[in-house]
C-alpha positions in Angstrom: 40.2 355.3 14.6 39.8 352.7 12.4 42.9 350.2 11.6 42.4 350.9 7.6 45.0 353.3 7.2 47.2 353.1 10.1 49.1 350.0 8.5 50.2 352.0 5.9 50.2 355.9 7.2 50.5 355.3 10.9 52.1 358.6 11.5 49.3 360.1 9.4 46.8 358.3 11.3 48.0 359.6 14.9 47.8 363.2 13.3 44.4 362.6 12.0 43.2 360.9 15.5 44.9 364.1 17.5 43.1 366.8 15.3 39.9 365.1 15.3 39.9 364.6 19.2 41.3 367.9 19.4 39.4 371.4 20.1 40.1 373.0 16.9 37.8 370.3 15.1 35.1 369.8 18.2 34.3 373.8 18.2 34.3 373.9 14.6 30.6 375.1 13.4 30.9 372.9 10.0 31.7 369.6 11.8 28.8 370.2 14.1 26.5 370.7 11.1 27.7 368.1 9.2 27.3 365.8 12.8 23.5 366.8 12.9 23.0 366.3 9.1 24.3 362.6 9.3 22.3 361.9 12.6 19.4 363.1 10.6 20.6 361.1 7.4 20.8 357.9 10.0 17.2 358.4 11.7 16.0 358.6 8.0 17.4 355.5 6.9 16.4 353.6 10.1 12.9 355.0 9.6 12.9 353.7 5.7 14.2 350.3 6.9 11.6 350.0 9.5 9.0 350.4 6.0 11.1 348.1 4.2 12.2 351.0 1.7 15.9 349.9 1.6 17.0 351.9 -1.5 15.7 354.9 0.4 17.4 353.9 3.5 20.7 353.4 1.6 20.4 356.7 -0.3 19.9 358.3 3.1 22.9 356.8 4.4 25.1 357.5 1.4 24.2 361.3 1.7 25.6 361.1 5.5 28.6 359.7 4.3 29.2 362.1 1.5 28.8 364.8 3.9 31.6 363.3 5.6 34.1 363.2 3.2 33.7 366.2 1.7 34.1 367.7 5.2 37.2 365.6 5.5 38.5 367.0 2.4 37.7 370.5 2.9 39.1 370.4 6.6 42.2 368.4 5.2 42.9 370.8 2.4 42.7 373.7 4.8 44.8 372.4 7.5 47.7 371.1 4.8 47.6 374.7 3.6 47.9 376.4 7.2 50.9 373.9 7.5 52.4 374.8 4.2 51.9 379.1 5.3 53.7 378.4 8.5 56.4 376.8 6.8 56.9 379.1 4.4 57.2 381.6 7.3 60.2 379.8 8.4 
């Protein structure tokens, strides 16, 4: 993982690393779909760069990044809700 967040949120950064390297994350169909989408976006961006279409390349990369950002929010929120539900059961 990038060290960007670990300086201020070390525990959360470790928790995140454990989650994204875990089985639940790796088998999530939405994760696979977003990874495929972003791979296509990267390939489109590279093709656009080869033809000198840098704005198109930038847009393609942004689409892939936004998809991952949305995925992160959705998975993080659902994970937080599961933790909250578990804590209320106790």
